[in-house]
C-alpha positions in Angstrom: -29.7 14.7 3.3 -29.1 11.8 5.5 -25.6 11.3 6.8 -24.3 7.6 6.5 -21.3 6.2 8.5 -19.2 3.3 7.1 -16.7 1.5 9.2 -13.5 0.7 7.4 -9.9 -0.3 8.6 -7.5 2.8 8.2 -5.3 0.7 5.9 -8.2 0.4 3.6 -8.6 4.2 3.2 -6.3 4.8 0.3 -7.6 2.1 -1.8 -11.3 3.3 -1.0 -10.2 6.7 -1.9 -9.0 5.5 -5.3 -12.0 3.7 -5.9 -14.2 6.9 -5.3 -12.0 9.1 -7.1 -12.0 6.8 -10.1 -15.9 6.5 -10.0 -16.3 10.1 -9.6 -14.1 10.8 -12.6 -16.1 8.2 -14.7 -19.3 9.9 -13.6 -18.2 13.5 -13.2 -20.7 15.0 -15.8 -23.5 13.6 -13.7 -22.0 14.6 -10.6 -21.4 18.3 -11.9 -25.1 18.5 -13.2 -26.5 17.2 -9.9 -24.7 20.0 -7.8 -22.3 23.0 -8.2 -20.4 21.6 -5.1 -18.8 18.9 -7.6 -17.6 21.5 -10.4 -14.8 24.0 -10.3 -11.8 21.9 -9.2 -13.5 19.5 -6.8 -11.7 16.2 -8.4 -8.2 18.1 -7.8 -9.2 19.1 -4.4 -10.3 15.6 -3.6 -7.0 14.0 -5.1 -4.8 16.3 -3.0 -6.7 15.4 0.2 -6.3 11.8 -0.7 -2.4 12.3 -1.3 -2.4 13.9 2.0 -4.2 10.5 3.5 -1.7 8.3 1.8 1.3 10.3 2.8 0.0 10.5 6.6 -0.7 6.6 6.5 2.4 5.3 4.6 5.2 8.2 4.4 7.9 7.5 1.7 10.6 7.6 4.5 8.9 4.5 6.2 8.3 2.7 3.0 11.8 2.9 2.1 13.2 1.8 5.5 10.7 -1.2 5.1 12.3 -2.1 1.7 15.6 -1.8 3.2 14.7 -4.0 6.0 13.4 -6.3 3.7 16.5 -6.5 1.4 18.6 -7.2 4.6 16.3 -9.8 5.6 16.5 -11.6 2.2 20.4 -11.2 2.1 20.5 -12.6 5.7 18.3 -15.8 4.6 20.5 -16.2 1.5 23.6 -16.4 4.0 21.6 -18.7 6.1 20.8 -20.9 3.4 24.6 -21.3 2.1 25.6 -22.2 6.0 22.5 -24.8 6.2 23.5 -26.4 2.9 27.0 -26.7 4.1 26.1 -28.5 7.2 23.6 -30.6 5.4 26.6 -32.0 3.1 28.6 -32.2 6.0 26.0 -34.4 7.8 25.5 -36.6 4.6 29.3 -37.3 4.4 29.4 -38.2 8.1 26.3 -40.2 8.0 27.3 -42.2 4.7 30.5 -43.5 6.1 
């Protein structure tokens, strides 16, 4: 059997893994008839390894921190918008007189 190498970016790995897993699940009977390697819990082992890859790439702690940073950023933008609108109204009043 010839080994093939594919170049992908690390952030694409979880999506590719989900695609391969769903393709395997769809054609599971064909794989199992092709080789006993794909029988006896192969799918469960595959998804547990995929979960480990996802956790290594985007741990839940980092994801939650990103969400908090994003929320803080949005709140700061809303505050800046209120101040900018006040300045805009002031400039309109001063420019109009």
